[in-house]
mmCIF file of the N, C-alpha and C atoms, coordinates in Angstrom:
data_MODEL
# 
_entry.id   MODEL 
# 
loop_
_atom_site.group_PDB 
_atom_site.id 
_atom_site.type_symbol 
_atom_site.label_atom_id 
_atom_site.label_alt_id 
_atom_site.label_comp_id 
_atom_site.label_asym_id 
_atom_site.label_entity_id 
_atom_site.label_seq_id 
_atom_site.pdbx_PDB_ins_code 
_atom_site.Cartn_x 
_atom_site.Cartn_y 
_atom_site.Cartn_z 
_atom_site.occupancy 
_atom_site.B_iso_or_equiv 
_atom_site.pdbx_formal_charge 
_atom_site.auth_seq_id 
_atom_site.auth_comp_id 
_atom_site.auth_asym_id 
_atom_site.auth_atom_id 
_atom_site.pdbx_PDB_model_num 
ATOM 1   N N  . MET A 1 1  ? 10.327 -66.128 82.890 1.00 0.00 ? 1  MET A N  1 
ATOM 2   C CA . MET A 1 1  ? 10.260 -64.734 83.150 1.00 0.00 ? 1  MET A CA 1 
ATOM 3   C C  . MET A 1 1  ? 8.991  -64.401 83.908 1.00 0.00 ? 1  MET A C  1 
ATOM 4   N N  . SER A 1 2  ? 9.132  -63.723 84.979 1.00 0.00 ? 2  SER A N  1 
ATOM 5   C CA . SER A 1 2  ? 7.962  -63.414 85.802 1.00 0.00 ? 2  SER A CA 1 
ATOM 6   C C  . SER A 1 2  ? 7.166  -62.277 85.170 1.00 0.00 ? 2  SER A C  1 
ATOM 7   N N  . THR A 1 3  ? 5.929  -62.142 85.651 1.00 0.00 ? 3  THR A N  1 
ATOM 8   C CA . THR A 1 3  ? 5.110  -61.080 85.132 1.00 0.00 ? 3  THR A CA 1 
ATOM 9   C C  . THR A 1 3  ? 5.727  -59.708 85.342 1.00 0.00 ? 3  THR A C  1 
ATOM 10  N N  . LYS A 1 4  ? 6.425  -59.501 86.536 1.00 0.00 ? 4  LYS A N  1 
ATOM 11  C CA . LYS A 1 4  ? 7.050  -58.262 86.892 1.00 0.00 ? 4  LYS A CA 1 
ATOM 12  C C  . LYS A 1 4  ? 8.221  -58.051 85.870 1.00 0.00 ? 4  LYS A C  1 
ATOM 13  N N  . ASP A 1 5  ? 8.947  -59.042 85.546 1.00 0.00 ? 5  ASP A N  1 
ATOM 14  C CA . ASP A 1 5  ? 10.111 -58.895 84.590 1.00 0.00 ? 5  ASP A CA 1 
ATOM 15  C C  . ASP A 1 5  ? 9.522  -58.650 83.265 1.00 0.00 ? 5  ASP A C  1 
ATOM 16  N N  . SER A 1 6  ? 8.445  -59.305 82.844 1.00 0.00 ? 6  SER A N  1 
ATOM 17  C CA . SER A 1 6  ? 7.825  -59.112 81.531 1.00 0.00 ? 6  SER A CA 1 
ATOM 18  C C  . SER A 1 6  ? 7.299  -57.595 81.423 1.00 0.00 ? 6  SER A C  1 
ATOM 19  N N  . ASP A 1 7  ? 6.644  -57.157 82.435 1.00 0.00 ? 7  ASP A N  1 
ATOM 20  C CA . ASP A 1 7  ? 6.211  -55.751 82.408 1.00 0.00 ? 7  ASP A CA 1 
ATOM 21  C C  . ASP A 1 7  ? 7.364  -54.754 82.336 1.00 0.00 ? 7  ASP A C  1 
ATOM 22  N N  . ALA A 1 8  ? 8.455  -55.066 83.083 1.00 0.00 ? 8  ALA A N  1 
ATOM 23  C CA . ALA A 1 8  ? 9.568  -54.143 83.010 1.00 0.00 ? 8  ALA A CA 1 
ATOM 24  C C  . ALA A 1 8  ? 10.174 -54.160 81.595 1.00 0.00 ? 8  ALA A C  1 
ATOM 25  N N  . LEU A 1 9  ? 10.278 -55.313 81.009 1.00 0.00 ? 9  LEU A N  1 
ATOM 26  C CA . LEU A 1 9  ? 10.841 -55.452 79.725 1.00 0.00 ? 9  LEU A CA 1 
ATOM 27  C C  . LEU A 1 9  ? 9.949  -54.699 78.674 1.00 0.00 ? 9  LEU A C  1 
ATOM 28  N N  . TYR A 1 10 ? 8.631  -54.883 78.770 1.00 0.00 ? 10 TYR A N  1 
ATOM 29  C CA . TYR A 1 10 ? 7.721  -54.231 77.858 1.00 0.00 ? 10 TYR A CA 1 
ATOM 30  C C  . TYR A 1 10 ? 7.856  -52.731 77.979 1.00 0.00 ? 10 TYR A C  1 
ATOM 31  N N  . ASN A 1 11 ? 7.829  -52.205 79.263 1.00 0.00 ? 11 ASN A N  1 
ATOM 32  C CA . ASN A 1 11 ? 7.908  -50.802 79.429 1.00 0.00 ? 11 ASN A CA 1 
ATOM 33  C C  . ASN A 1 11 ? 9.246  -50.194 78.911 1.00 0.00 ? 11 ASN A C  1 
ATOM 34  N N  . GLU A 1 12 ? 10.299 -50.954 79.022 1.00 0.00 ? 12 GLU A N  1 
ATOM 35  C CA . GLU A 1 12 ? 11.612 -50.516 78.441 1.00 0.00 ? 12 GLU A CA 1 
ATOM 36  C C  . GLU A 1 12 ? 11.544 -50.599 76.961 1.00 0.00 ? 12 GLU A C  1 
ATOM 37  N N  . MET A 1 13 ? 10.933 -51.550 76.404 1.00 0.00 ? 13 MET A N  1 
ATOM 38  C CA . MET A 1 13 ? 10.741 -51.621 74.946 1.00 0.00 ? 13 MET A CA 1 
ATOM 39  C C  . MET A 1 13 ? 10.003 -50.390 74.467 1.00 0.00 ? 13 MET A C  1 
ATOM 40  N N  . CYS A 1 14 ? 8.974  -50.010 75.122 1.00 0.00 ? 14 CYS A N  1 
ATOM 41  C CA . CYS A 1 14 ? 8.216  -48.900 74.653 1.00 0.00 ? 14 CYS A CA 1 
ATOM 42  C C  . CYS A 1 14 ? 9.046  -47.565 74.865 1.00 0.00 ? 14 CYS A C  1 
ATOM 43  N N  . ARG A 1 15 ? 9.816  -47.487 75.889 1.00 0.00 ? 15 ARG A N  1 
ATOM 44  C CA . ARG A 1 15 ? 10.735 -46.271 76.063 1.00 0.00 ? 15 ARG A CA 1 
ATOM 45  C C  . ARG A 1 15 ? 11.660 -46.230 75.025 1.00 0.00 ? 15 ARG A C  1 
ATOM 46  N N  . VAL A 1 16 ? 12.329 -47.377 74.617 1.00 0.00 ? 16 VAL A N  1 
ATOM 47  C CA . VAL A 1 16 ? 13.317 -47.383 73.626 1.00 0.00 ? 16 VAL A CA 1 
ATOM 48  C C  . VAL A 1 16 ? 12.801 -46.932 72.223 1.00 0.00 ? 16 VAL A C  1 
ATOM 49  N N  . VAL A 1 17 ? 11.721 -47.570 71.884 1.00 0.00 ? 17 VAL A N  1 
ATOM 50  C CA . VAL A 1 17 ? 11.063 -47.177 70.571 1.00 0.00 ? 17 VAL A CA 1 
ATOM 51  C C  . VAL A 1 17 ? 10.601 -45.768 70.565 1.00 0.00 ? 17 VAL A C  1 
ATOM 52  N N  . GLY A 1 18 ? 10.040 -45.300 71.630 1.00 0.00 ? 18 GLY A N  1 
ATOM 53  C CA . GLY A 1 18 ? 9.600  -43.907 71.723 1.00 0.00 ? 18 GLY A CA 1 
ATOM 54  C C  . GLY A 1 18 ? 10.759 -42.951 71.492 1.00 0.00 ? 18 GLY A C  1 
ATOM 55  N N  . LYS A 1 19 ? 11.823 -43.248 72.199 1.00 0.00 ? 19 LYS A N  1 
ATOM 56  C CA . LYS A 1 19 ? 12.981 -42.337 72.103 1.00 0.00 ? 19 LYS A CA 1 
ATOM 57  C C  . LYS A 1 19 ? 13.527 -42.356 70.730 1.00 0.00 ? 19 LYS A C  1 
ATOM 58  N N  . VAL A 1 20 ? 13.587 -43.433 69.978 1.00 0.00 ? 20 VAL A N  1 
ATOM 59  C CA . VAL A 1 20 ? 14.111 -43.512 68.598 1.00 0.00 ? 20 VAL A CA 1 
ATOM 60  C C  . VAL A 1 20 ? 13.180 -42.753 67.713 1.00 0.00 ? 20 VAL A C  1 
ATOM 61  N N  . VAL A 1 21 ? 11.820 -42.980 67.850 1.00 0.00 ? 21 VAL A N  1 
ATOM 62  C CA . VAL A 1 21 ? 10.932 -42.250 66.994 1.00 0.00 ? 21 VAL A CA 1 
ATOM 63  C C  . VAL A 1 21 ? 10.891 -40.751 67.137 1.00 0.00 ? 21 VAL A C  1 
ATOM 64  N N  . LEU A 1 22 ? 10.986 -40.347 68.445 1.00 0.00 ? 22 LEU A N  1 
ATOM 65  C CA . LEU A 1 22 ? 11.068 -38.916 68.697 1.00 0.00 ? 22 LEU A CA 1 
ATOM 66  C C  . LEU A 1 22 ? 12.356 -38.223 68.153 1.00 0.00 ? 22 LEU A C  1 
ATOM 67  N N  . GLU A 1 23 ? 13.489 -38.981 68.255 1.00 0.00 ? 23 GLU A N  1 
ATOM 68  C CA . GLU A 1 23 ? 14.724 -38.435 67.748 1.00 0.00 ? 23 GLU A CA 1 
ATOM 69  C C  . GLU A 1 23 ? 14.724 -38.378 66.224 1.00 0.00 ? 23 GLU A C  1 
ATOM 70  N N  . MET A 1 24 ? 14.042 -39.362 65.557 1.00 0.00 ? 24 MET A N  1 
ATOM 71  C CA . MET A 1 24 ? 13.983 -39.390 64.177 1.00 0.00 ? 24 MET A CA 1 
ATOM 72  C C  . MET A 1 24 ? 13.145 -38.248 63.661 1.00 0.00 ? 24 MET A C  1 
ATOM 73  N N  . ARG A 1 25 ? 12.012 -38.018 64.316 1.00 0.00 ? 25 ARG A N  1 
ATOM 74  C CA . ARG A 1 25 ? 11.131 -36.892 63.961 1.00 0.00 ? 25 ARG A CA 1 
ATOM 75  C C  . ARG A 1 25 ? 11.828 -35.557 64.148 1.00 0.00 ? 25 ARG A C  1 
ATOM 76  N N  . ASP A 1 26 ? 12.629 -35.415 65.148 1.00 0.00 ? 26 ASP A N  1 
ATOM 77  C CA . ASP A 1 26 ? 13.404 -34.208 65.340 1.00 0.00 ? 26 ASP A CA 1 
ATOM 78  C C  . ASP A 1 26 ? 14.396 -34.044 64.246 1.00 0.00 ? 26 ASP A C  1 
ATOM 79  N N  . LEU A 1 27 ? 14.808 -35.045 63.618 1.00 0.00 ? 27 LEU A N  1 
ATOM 80  C CA . LEU A 1 27 ? 15.739 -34.982 62.493 1.00 0.00 ? 27 LEU A CA 1 
ATOM 81  C C  . LEU A 1 27 ? 15.107 -34.864 61.184 1.00 0.00 ? 27 LEU A C  1 
ATOM 82  N N  . GLY A 1 28 ? 13.776 -34.929 61.204 1.00 0.00 ? 28 GLY A N  1 
ATOM 83  C CA . GLY A 1 28 ? 12.977 -34.783 59.969 1.00 0.00 ? 28 GLY A CA 1 
ATOM 84  C C  . GLY A 1 28 ? 12.853 -36.127 59.173 1.00 0.00 ? 28 GLY A C  1 
ATOM 85  N N  . GLN A 1 29 ? 13.106 -37.217 59.897 1.00 0.00 ? 29 GLN A N  1 
ATOM 86  C CA . GLN A 1 29 ? 13.063 -38.557 59.235 1.00 0.00 ? 29 GLN A CA 1 
ATOM 87  C C  . GLN A 1 29 ? 11.729 -39.227 59.475 1.00 0.00 ? 29 GLN A C  1 
ATOM 88  N N  . GLU A 1 30 ? 11.275 -40.068 58.550 1.00 0.00 ? 30 GLU A N  1 
ATOM 89  C CA . GLU A 1 30 ? 10.079 -40.832 58.771 1.00 0.00 ? 30 GLU A CA 1 
ATOM 90  C C  . GLU A 1 30 ? 10.439 -42.063 59.531 1.00 0.00 ? 30 GLU A C  1 
ATOM 91  N N  . PRO A 1 31 ? 9.788  -42.293 60.702 1.00 0.00 ? 31 PRO A N  1 
ATOM 92  C CA . PRO A 1 31 ? 10.120 -43.462 61.512 1.00 0.00 ? 31 PRO A CA 1 
ATOM 93  C C  . PRO A 1 31 ? 9.502  -44.764 60.967 1.00 0.00 ? 31 PRO A C  1 
ATOM 94  N N  . LYS A 1 32 ? 10.244 -45.391 60.002 1.00 0.00 ? 32 LYS A N  1 
ATOM 95  C CA . LYS A 1 32 ? 9.721  -46.686 59.425 1.00 0.00 ? 32 LYS A CA 1 
ATOM 96  C C  . LYS A 1 32 ? 10.356 -47.824 60.222 1.00 0.00 ? 32 LYS A C  1 
ATOM 97  N N  . HIS A 1 33 ? 9.669  -48.981 60.130 1.00 0.00 ? 33 HIS A N  1 
ATOM 98  C CA . HIS A 1 33 ? 10.196 -50.126 60.792 1.00 0.00 ? 33 HIS A CA 1 
ATOM 99  C C  . HIS A 1 33 ? 11.679 -50.439 60.473 1.00 0.00 ? 33 HIS A C  1 
ATOM 100 N N  . ALA A 1 34 ? 12.024 -50.436 59.224 1.00 0.00 ? 34 ALA A N  1 
ATOM 101 C CA . ALA A 1 34 ? 13.401 -50.771 58.828 1.00 0.00 ? 34 ALA A CA 1 
ATOM 102 C C  . ALA A 1 34 ? 14.426 -49.803 59.413 1.00 0.00 ? 34 ALA A C  1 
ATOM 103 N N  . VAL A 1 35 ? 14.031 -48.565 59.407 1.00 0.00 ? 35 VAL A N  1 
ATOM 104 C CA . VAL A 1 35 ? 14.977 -47.524 59.890 1.00 0.00 ? 35 VAL A CA 1 
ATOM 105 C C  . VAL A 1 35 ? 15.183 -47.692 61.398 1.00 0.00 ? 35 VAL A C  1 
ATOM 106 N N  . ILE A 1 36 ? 14.067 -47.876 62.072 1.00 0.00 ? 36 ILE A N  1 
ATOM 107 C CA . ILE A 1 36 ? 14.083 -48.048 63.547 1.00 0.00 ? 36 ILE A CA 1 
ATOM 108 C C  . ILE A 1 36 ? 15.082 -49.310 63.936 1.00 0.00 ? 36 ILE A C  1 
ATOM 109 N N  . VAL A 1 37 ? 14.857 -50.323 63.210 1.00 0.00 ? 37 VAL A N  1 
ATOM 110 C CA . VAL A 1 37 ? 15.663 -51.541 63.355 1.00 0.00 ? 37 VAL A CA 1 
ATOM 111 C C  . VAL A 1 37 ? 17.150 -51.193 63.080 1.00 0.00 ? 37 VAL A C  1 
ATOM 112 N N  . GLY A 1 38 ? 17.420 -50.521 62.045 1.00 0.00 ? 38 GLY A N  1 
ATOM 113 C CA . GLY A 1 38 ? 18.814 -50.127 61.767 1.00 0.00 ? 38 GLY A CA 1 
ATOM 114 C C  . GLY A 1 38 ? 19.454 -49.248 62.801 1.00 0.00 ? 38 GLY A C  1 
ATOM 115 N N  . VAL A 1 39 ? 18.683 -48.274 63.334 1.00 0.00 ? 39 VAL A N  1 
ATOM 116 C CA . VAL A 1 39 ? 19.154 -47.418 64.383 1.00 0.00 ? 39 VAL A CA 1 
ATOM 117 C C  . VAL A 1 39 ? 19.518 -48.280 65.652 1.00 0.00 ? 39 VAL A C  1 
ATOM 118 N N  . LEU A 1 40 ? 18.562 -49.203 65.918 1.00 0.00 ? 40 LEU A N  1 
ATOM 119 C CA . LEU A 1 40 ? 18.832 -49.978 67.222 1.00 0.00 ? 40 LEU A CA 1 
ATOM 120 C C  . LEU A 1 40 ? 20.016 -51.000 66.967 1.00 0.00 ? 40 LEU A C  1 
ATOM 121 N N  . ARG A 1 41 ? 20.095 -51.574 65.831 1.00 0.00 ? 41 ARG A N  1 
ATOM 122 C CA . ARG A 1 41 ? 21.195 -52.530 65.530 1.00 0.00 ? 41 ARG A CA 1 
ATOM 123 C C  . ARG A 1 41 ? 22.525 -51.810 65.653 1.00 0.00 ? 41 ARG A C  1 
ATOM 124 N N  . THR A 1 42 ? 22.586 -50.579 65.066 1.00 0.00 ? 42 THR A N  1 
ATOM 125 C CA . THR A 1 42 ? 23.811 -49.811 65.086 1.00 0.00 ? 42 THR A CA 1 
ATOM 126 C C  . THR A 1 42 ? 24.126 -49.376 66.613 1.00 0.00 ? 42 THR A C  1 
ATOM 127 N N  . SER A 1 43 ? 23.119 -48.988 67.324 1.00 0.00 ? 43 SER A N  1 
ATOM 128 C CA . SER A 1 43 ? 23.334 -48.656 68.742 1.00 0.00 ? 43 SER A CA 1 
ATOM 129 C C  . SER A 1 43 ? 23.777 -49.888 69.551 1.00 0.00 ? 43 SER A C  1 
ATOM 130 N N  . LEU A 1 44 ? 23.231 -51.015 69.326 1.00 0.00 ? 44 LEU A N  1 
ATOM 131 C CA . LEU A 1 44 ? 23.697 -52.215 70.029 1.00 0.00 ? 44 LEU A CA 1 
ATOM 132 C C  . LEU A 1 44 ? 25.060 -52.622 69.681 1.00 0.00 ? 44 LEU A C  1 
ATOM 133 N N  . ALA A 1 45 ? 25.515 -52.355 68.473 1.00 0.00 ? 45 ALA A N  1 
ATOM 134 C CA . ALA A 1 45 ? 26.842 -52.672 68.027 1.00 0.00 ? 45 ALA A CA 1 
ATOM 135 C C  . ALA A 1 45 ? 27.925 -51.805 68.735 1.00 0.00 ? 45 ALA A C  1 
ATOM 136 N N  . ASN A 1 46 ? 27.517 -50.583 69.187 1.00 0.00 ? 46 ASN A N  1 
ATOM 137 C CA . ASN A 1 46 ? 28.404 -49.690 69.850 1.00 0.00 ? 46 ASN A CA 1 
ATOM 138 C C  . ASN A 1 46 ? 28.541 -50.112 71.362 1.00 0.00 ? 46 ASN A C  1 
ATOM 139 N N  . LYS A 1 47 ? 29.570 -50.843 71.629 1.00 0.00 ? 47 LYS A N  1 
ATOM 140 C CA . LYS A 1 47 ? 29.811 -51.367 72.950 1.00 0.00 ? 47 LYS A CA 1 
ATOM 141 C C  . LYS A 1 47 ? 30.411 -50.319 73.949 1.00 0.00 ? 47 LYS A C  1 
ATOM 142 N N  . LYS A 1 48 ? 30.706 -49.123 73.394 1.00 0.00 ? 48 LYS A N  1 
ATOM 143 C CA . LYS A 1 48 ? 31.247 -48.062 74.255 1.00 0.00 ? 48 LYS A CA 1 
ATOM 144 C C  . LYS A 1 48 ? 30.217 -47.457 75.164 1.00 0.00 ? 48 LYS A C  1 
ATOM 145 N N  . ILE A 1 49 ? 28.980 -47.619 74.780 1.00 0.00 ? 49 ILE A N  1 
ATOM 146 C CA . ILE A 1 49 ? 27.825 -47.053 75.489 1.00 0.00 ? 49 ILE A CA 1 
ATOM 147 C C  . ILE A 1 49 ? 27.342 -48.097 76.538 1.00 0.00 ? 49 ILE A C  1 
ATOM 148 N N  . LYS A 1 50 ? 27.383 -47.659 77.768 1.00 0.00 ? 50 LYS A N  1 
ATOM 149 C CA . LYS A 1 50 ? 26.967 -48.598 78.877 1.00 0.00 ? 50 LYS A CA 1 
ATOM 150 C C  . LYS A 1 50 ? 25.444 -48.487 79.024 1.00 0.00 ? 50 LYS A C  1 
ATOM 151 N N  . ARG A 1 51 ? 24.838 -49.648 78.988 1.00 0.00 ? 51 ARG A N  1 
ATOM 152 C CA . ARG A 1 51 ? 23.358 -49.782 79.111 1.00 0.00 ? 51 ARG A CA 1 
ATOM 153 C C  . ARG A 1 51 ? 22.973 -50.854 80.212 1.00 0.00 ? 51 ARG A C  1 
ATOM 154 N N  . SER A 1 52 ? 21.836 -50.749 80.772 1.00 0.00 ? 52 SER A N  1 
ATOM 155 C CA . SER A 1 52 ? 21.440 -51.763 81.673 1.00 0.00 ? 52 SER A CA 1 
ATOM 156 C C  . SER A 1 52 ? 21.118 -53.010 80.873 1.00 0.00 ? 52 SER A C  1 
ATOM 157 N N  . GLU A 1 53 ? 21.135 -54.185 81.583 1.00 0.00 ? 53 GLU A N  1 
ATOM 158 C CA . GLU A 1 53 ? 20.775 -55.378 80.937 1.00 0.00 ? 53 GLU A CA 1 
ATOM 159 C C  . GLU A 1 53 ? 19.419 -55.302 80.304 1.00 0.00 ? 53 GLU A C  1 
ATOM 160 N N  . THR A 1 54 ? 18.416 -54.792 81.102 1.00 0.00 ? 54 THR A N  1 
ATOM 161 C CA . THR A 1 54 ? 17.080 -54.557 80.601 1.00 0.00 ? 54 THR A CA 1 
ATOM 162 C C  . THR A 1 54 ? 16.953 -53.810 79.357 1.00 0.00 ? 54 THR A C  1 
ATOM 163 N N  . THR A 1 55 ? 17.663 -52.744 79.327 1.00 0.00 ? 55 THR A N  1 
ATOM 164 C CA . THR A 1 55 ? 17.647 -51.863 78.067 1.00 0.00 ? 55 THR A CA 1 
ATOM 165 C C  . THR A 1 55 ? 18.119 -52.676 76.907 1.00 0.00 ? 55 THR A C  1 
ATOM 166 N N  . GLU A 1 56 ? 19.348 -53.318 77.057 1.00 0.00 ? 56 GLU A N  1 
ATOM 167 C CA . GLU A 1 56 ? 19.887 -54.160 75.923 1.00 0.00 ? 56 GLU A CA 1 
ATOM 168 C C  . GLU A 1 56 ? 18.857 -55.222 75.458 1.00 0.00 ? 56 GLU A C  1 
ATOM 169 N N  . GLU A 1 57 ? 18.300 -55.935 76.469 1.00 0.00 ? 57 GLU A N  1 
ATOM 170 C CA . GLU A 1 57 ? 17.300 -56.955 76.178 1.00 0.00 ? 57 GLU A CA 1 
ATOM 171 C C  . GLU A 1 57 ? 16.132 -56.373 75.434 1.00 0.00 ? 57 GLU A C  1 
ATOM 172 N N  . ALA A 1 58 ? 15.693 -55.220 75.890 1.00 0.00 ? 58 ALA A N  1 
ATOM 173 C CA . ALA A 1 58 ? 14.520 -54.512 75.204 1.00 0.00 ? 58 ALA A CA 1 
ATOM 174 C C  . ALA A 1 58 ? 14.867 -54.154 73.774 1.00 0.00 ? 58 ALA A C  1 
ATOM 175 N N  . MET A 1 59 ? 16.054 -53.643 73.591 1.00 0.00 ? 59 MET A N  1 
ATOM 176 C CA . MET A 1 59 ? 16.504 -53.188 72.268 1.00 0.00 ? 59 MET A CA 1 
ATOM 177 C C  . MET A 1 59 ? 16.585 -54.513 71.363 1.00 0.00 ? 59 MET A C  1 
ATOM 178 N N  . ARG A 1 60 ? 17.100 -55.545 71.751 1.00 0.00 ? 60 ARG A N  1 
ATOM 179 C CA . ARG A 1 60 ? 17.106 -56.772 70.984 1.00 0.00 ? 60 ARG A CA 1 
ATOM 180 C C  . ARG A 1 60 ? 15.688 -57.311 70.740 1.00 0.00 ? 60 ARG A C  1 
ATOM 181 N N  . ALA A 1 61 ? 14.802 -57.201 71.669 1.00 0.00 ? 61 ALA A N  1 
ATOM 182 C CA . ALA A 1 61 ? 13.436 -57.680 71.508 1.00 0.00 ? 61 ALA A CA 1 
ATOM 183 C C  . ALA A 1 61 ? 12.673 -56.810 70.474 1.00 0.00 ? 61 ALA A C  1 
ATOM 184 N N  . VAL A 1 62 ? 12.972 -55.528 70.450 1.00 0.00 ? 62 VAL A N  1 
ATOM 185 C CA . VAL A 1 62 ? 12.380 -54.643 69.495 1.00 0.00 ? 62 VAL A CA 1 
ATOM 186 C C  . VAL A 1 62 ? 12.867 -54.912 68.130 1.00 0.00 ? 62 VAL A C  1 
ATOM 187 N N  . VAL A 1 63 ? 14.163 -55.123 68.004 1.00 0.00 ? 63 VAL A N  1 
ATOM 188 C CA . VAL A 1 63 ? 14.702 -55.466 66.654 1.00 0.00 ? 63 VAL A CA 1 
ATOM 189 C C  . VAL A 1 63 ? 14.087 -56.808 66.173 1.00 0.00 ? 63 VAL A C  1 
ATOM 190 N N  . GLU A 1 64 ? 14.048 -57.781 66.996 1.00 0.00 ? 64 GLU A N  1 
ATOM 191 C CA . GLU A 1 64 ? 13.395 -59.073 66.569 1.00 0.00 ? 64 GLU A CA 1 
ATOM 192 C C  . GLU A 1 64 ? 11.949 -58.840 66.174 1.00 0.00 ? 64 GLU A C  1 
ATOM 193 N N  . ALA A 1 65 ? 11.209 -58.131 66.900 1.00 0.00 ? 65 ALA A N  1 
ATOM 194 C CA . ALA A 1 65 ? 9.765  -57.936 66.660 1.00 0.00 ? 65 ALA A CA 1 
ATOM 195 C C  . ALA A 1 65 ? 9.589  -57.152 65.331 1.00 0.00 ? 65 ALA A C  1 
ATOM 196 N N  . LEU A 1 66 ? 10.292 -56.094 65.177 1.00 0.00 ? 66 LEU A N  1 
ATOM 197 C CA . LEU A 1 66 ? 10.184 -55.225 63.984 1.00 0.00 ? 66 LEU A CA 1 
ATOM 198 C C  . LEU A 1 66 ? 10.839 -55.922 62.718 1.00 0.00 ? 66 LEU A C  1 
ATOM 199 N N  . ALA A 1 67 ? 11.730 -56.657 62.865 1.00 0.00 ? 67 ALA A N  1 
ATOM 200 C CA . ALA A 1 67 ? 12.422 -57.317 61.707 1.00 0.00 ? 67 ALA A CA 1 
ATOM 201 C C  . ALA A 1 67 ? 11.536 -58.410 61.155 1.00 0.00 ? 67 ALA A C  1 
ATOM 202 N N  . ARG A 1 68 ? 10.564 -58.948 61.888 1.00 0.00 ? 68 ARG A N  1 
ATOM 203 C CA . ARG A 1 68 ? 9.646  -59.934 61.361 1.00 0.00 ? 68 ARG A CA 1 
ATOM 204 C C  . ARG A 1 68 ? 8.584  -59.345 60.449 1.00 0.00 ? 68 ARG A C  1 
ATOM 205 N N  . LYS A 1 69 ? 8.417  -58.057 60.475 1.00 0.00 ? 69 LYS A N  1 
ATOM 206 C CA . LYS A 1 69 ? 7.364  -57.410 59.647 1.00 0.00 ? 69 LYS A CA 1 
ATOM 207 C C  . LYS A 1 69 ? 7.759  -57.490 58.176 1.00 0.00 ? 69 LYS A C  1 
# 
């Protein structure tokens, strides 16, 4: 993976996590690691939603990173 691809993936990971955290806060939920992982896994399982390859890769990378905690 090139530096440009790595940077794009990292930026997309940050965007994905930020979006989940802000949506959880709007719903009055505490954004804990396990909950964020659950939200992303559920979202990834929904194949009706079209996402870019980078977004799906970022979502999987965030799940892997947070699930290790």
